[in-house]
DOTI-238505 format. One line per 8 residues: number of its first residue (from 1); their letters; for each residue x, y, z of C-alpha. Coordinates in Angstrom, 1 decimal. Last residue first. Example, Ala and Ser with C-alpha at 12.3 -4.5 7.8 and 13.67 -1.06 7.14 Angstrom:
BEGIN
2 = sa = 13.7,-1.1,7.1; 12.3,-4.5,7.8
END
This chain:
BEGIN
275 = xxxxxxxx = 108.1,110.6,89.3; 105.2,110.3,91.5; 104.3,113.4,93.7; 105.1,113.6,97.4; 102.7,113.7,100.3; 104.1,113.5,103.8; 102.3,116.6,105.3; 98.8,115.5,103.8
267 = xxxxxxxx = 98.6,112.4,105.9; 95.6,110.3,104.6; 98.0,108.7,102.1; 100.2,107.4,105.0; 97.2,104.9,105.9; 99.2,101.8,105.8; 99.0,100.4,109.3; 96.2,102.8,110.3
259 = xxxxxxxx = 93.6,99.8,110.8; 95.3,96.6,110.9; 96.8,95.2,107.2; 94.4,92.6,105.7; 94.2,89.2,107.2; 95.1,86.3,105.0; 93.1,82.9,104.2; 95.0,80.3,102.5
251 = xxxxxxxx = 96.3,80.6,99.1; 95.0,82.6,95.8; 94.7,86.2,95.6; 91.4,88.4,95.3; 91.0,88.5,99.3; 88.3,90.4,101.1; 88.1,89.9,104.8; 86.7,93.2,106.2
243 = xxxxxxxx = 85.5,94.3,102.7; 83.2,90.9,102.5; 82.1,91.2,106.0; 80.8,94.9,105.5; 79.1,94.1,102.3; 77.5,90.9,103.8; 76.4,93.1,106.8; 75.1,96.1,105.1
235 = xxxxxxxx = 76.4,99.3,103.6; 79.8,100.0,102.8; 81.0,103.5,101.7; 84.7,103.5,100.5; 86.9,106.2,101.4; 89.7,104.1,102.4; 91.8,103.4,105.7; 88.8,101.6,107.1
227 = xxxxxxxx = 88.9,99.2,104.5; 92.2,98.1,105.5; 94.8,98.8,102.9; 97.2,96.8,100.6; 95.0,93.5,101.1; 94.4,93.0,97.1; 90.7,93.2,97.8; 90.9,96.4,99.8
219 = xxxxxxxx = 93.4,98.2,97.6; 91.7,97.2,94.3; 88.3,98.8,96.0; 90.2,102.1,96.8; 91.4,102.3,93.3; 87.9,101.6,91.9; 86.7,104.8,93.9; 83.7,104.8,96.1
211 = xxxxxxxx = 80.5,102.7,96.6; 79.6,99.5,98.3; 76.1,98.2,98.7; 73.6,95.7,100.2; 70.0,96.7,100.5; 69.6,95.7,96.7; 68.1,98.0,94.1; 71.4,98.6,92.4
203 = xxxxxxxx = 71.4,94.9,91.7; 75.1,93.6,91.0; 78.1,95.4,89.2; 78.8,99.2,88.1; 81.5,100.9,86.9; 81.5,104.6,86.6; 83.8,106.6,84.2; 85.9,109.1,85.9
195 = xxxxxxxx = 89.0,108.2,84.3; 90.3,106.6,87.4; 87.4,104.5,87.5; 84.3,105.5,89.9; 82.9,102.4,91.5; 79.4,101.2,92.2; 79.1,97.8,93.5; 75.9,96.2,94.6
187 = xxxxxxxx = 76.5,93.4,97.1; 77.0,89.9,96.0; 74.1,87.3,96.3; 73.7,84.3,98.0; 76.4,84.7,100.6; 79.1,81.9,100.7; 79.2,79.7,103.8; 82.4,80.2,105.8
179 = xxxxxxxx = 85.2,77.7,105.9; 87.8,81.0,105.5; 88.5,80.1,101.8; 84.6,79.6,101.3; 84.0,83.3,102.3; 86.7,84.8,99.9; 85.6,82.3,97.1; 82.0,83.9,97.1
171 = xxxxxxxx = 83.4,87.4,96.2; 86.5,86.2,94.0; 85.0,86.8,90.7; 84.1,90.6,92.0; 87.7,91.2,93.1; 89.1,89.7,89.8; 86.7,92.2,87.9; 88.2,94.8,90.1
163 = xxxxxxxx = 91.8,93.8,89.2; 90.8,94.0,85.5; 89.2,97.4,86.3; 92.7,98.6,87.2; 93.5,99.1,83.4; 91.5,102.4,83.8; 94.7,104.1,84.8; 96.5,104.9,88.1
155 = xxxxxxxx = 99.3,107.5,88.7; 101.2,106.6,91.7; 101.5,108.6,95.0; 104.8,108.4,96.6; 105.4,107.4,100.3; 108.6,105.6,99.7; 107.6,102.3,101.2; 104.0,102.8,100.1
147 = xxxxxxxx = 105.0,103.1,96.5; 107.1,100.0,97.3; 104.0,97.9,98.5; 101.9,99.4,95.6; 104.1,97.6,93.3; 103.2,94.3,94.8; 99.7,95.0,94.4; 100.1,95.8,90.7
139 = xxxxxxxx = 102.2,93.2,89.7; 100.4,90.9,91.5; 96.9,92.2,90.1; 98.5,92.1,86.6; 99.6,88.4,86.9; 96.1,87.6,87.8; 94.9,89.5,84.9; 97.0,87.7,82.6
131 = xxxxxxxx = 95.8,84.3,84.2; 92.2,85.6,83.9; 92.6,86.2,80.2; 94.5,82.7,79.5; 92.0,80.6,81.2; 93.0,79.2,84.6; 93.9,76.1,86.2; 93.1,75.3,89.7
123 = xxxxxxxx = 95.8,76.3,92.2; 99.5,76.5,91.7; 99.1,77.3,88.0; 98.2,75.3,84.9; 97.4,77.0,81.7; 93.8,77.2,80.0; 93.5,78.1,76.2; 90.1,79.6,75.0
115 = xxxxxxxx = 91.9,83.2,74.4; 94.3,81.4,72.1; 97.7,82.6,73.1; 99.5,85.5,71.3; 99.3,88.0,73.9; 99.8,85.4,76.9; 103.3,84.4,75.1; 104.1,88.1,74.3
107 = xxxxxxxx = 103.4,89.1,77.9; 105.5,86.4,79.4; 108.6,87.2,77.1; 108.3,91.1,78.2; 107.9,89.9,81.8; 110.9,88.0,81.5; 113.2,90.4,80.0; 111.9,93.2,82.4
99 = xxxxxxxx = 112.9,90.9,85.5; 116.1,89.8,84.4; 116.9,93.5,83.5; 115.8,94.5,87.1; 117.7,91.5,88.6; 120.9,92.7,86.8; 120.9,96.1,88.0; 119.6,95.2,91.7
91 = xxxxxxxx = 122.8,92.9,92.0; 122.0,89.3,92.1; 123.0,87.4,95.0; 121.3,83.9,94.6; 118.5,83.5,92.6; 116.8,80.3,94.0; 118.1,80.9,97.6; 117.0,84.6,97.5
83 = xxxxxxxx = 113.5,83.4,96.2; 113.3,80.7,98.8; 114.1,83.3,101.6; 111.3,85.5,100.4; 108.8,82.8,99.8; 109.2,81.4,103.4; 111.7,78.7,103.8; 111.4,75.8,106.4
75 = xxxxxxxx = 113.0,73.1,104.2; 109.6,71.7,103.4; 108.7,75.2,101.9; 111.8,75.1,99.7; 110.9,71.6,98.5; 107.3,72.7,97.5; 109.1,75.4,95.6; 111.1,72.9,93.8
67 = xxxxxxxx = 108.1,70.8,93.2; 106.2,73.6,91.6; 109.3,74.3,89.2; 109.6,71.0,88.1; 105.7,70.9,87.4; 106.3,74.3,85.1; 109.4,72.6,83.3; 106.9,69.4,82.5
59 = xxxxxxxx = 104.1,71.7,81.5; 106.5,73.6,79.0; 105.6,76.7,77.3; 102.8,78.6,78.8; 103.2,77.2,82.3; 107.0,77.4,81.9; 106.5,81.5,81.1; 103.9,81.7,83.9
51 = xxxxxxxx = 106.9,80.3,86.3; 109.1,83.1,84.9; 106.7,85.7,85.8; 106.5,83.8,89.3; 110.1,84.5,89.8; 110.4,87.7,88.4; 107.7,89.2,90.7; 109.2,87.6,93.6
43 = xxxxxxxx = 112.6,89.0,92.7; 111.1,92.3,92.4; 109.4,92.3,95.8; 112.6,90.7,97.4; 114.9,93.3,95.9; 112.2,96.1,97.3; 112.9,94.5,100.7; 110.4,92.2,102.3
35 = xxxxxxxx = 109.3,93.2,105.7; 105.8,91.2,105.4; 104.5,93.7,103.1; 105.5,97.1,104.6; 108.6,97.4,102.6; 112.1,96.9,103.9; 114.8,98.8,102.5; 117.5,97.0,100.5
27 = xxxxxxxx = 116.6,98.2,97.1; 116.6,101.8,98.6; 120.2,101.6,99.3; 121.1,100.6,95.5; 119.2,103.9,94.2; 115.6,103.7,92.8; 115.1,105.1,89.0; 114.7,101.6,87.6
19 = xxxxxxxx = 111.9,101.1,90.2; 109.4,103.8,88.5; 109.9,102.6,84.9; 109.8,99.3,85.7; 106.4,99.6,87.5; 104.9,101.4,84.7; 106.3,98.7,82.1; 104.7,95.8,84.3
11 = xxxxxxxx = 101.3,97.6,84.4; 101.5,98.2,80.6; 102.6,94.7,79.9; 99.4,93.2,82.0; 97.3,95.7,80.3; 98.4,94.5,76.8; 98.0,90.9,78.2; 94.4,91.7,79.3
3 = xxx = 93.6,93.0,76.0; 95.0,89.8,74.0; 97.2,90.9,71.4
END
């Protein structure tokens, strides 16, 4: 199986294991992400995983799903409202099993695909490796919304390297997406993996640099955290601006959380261990 698809499957399985232990009341609680409930988050992941299956199996079906989404926006719906309308009133147990069945199918399809294959998506087409990484990133990032709601620390693995790579690849795009000139050279990046390994990108002799944990970097580029609420060491104007506006996901420019907005992990009195 394609390595990125295996990592995606592991990411989905880990979140499924956590969410399947939540009670019915928790599914209706609002997460820190736009006030989406846990149900909304899982429904969002399910819907776009299904769209990924369509992209891999039926270009016509995927195009129809895009038109349906556009129609929802034209009707004034945001993503959460659209997904609620599309799926109807599913109980958490049914939604959970639909999501699991869907991500298993998606991972199997991506894992058996030709690595050179390109798949259609809502922006530019993507190679299957990057496509799987993008699905992993979204699963990881939205999963963090649920962990943050419950103030539970999650276990991390070195598969976050895929998300780091996505953050690196979107360095220039982050600026262009805001109508800014792309800086010429990416700052030197030195990150410590969950395993303790050191990952590096860029020129270590440069004046611009970012250092810290890979998890903190992923939190910033997925906009789960304001960079000020991490332990990243950021040196230089380009590095500082990148971490201020970093965005590794598609779509128009989005601002990160305000300082302190999602900083609960720095409050020892509230800490719990992940189940």
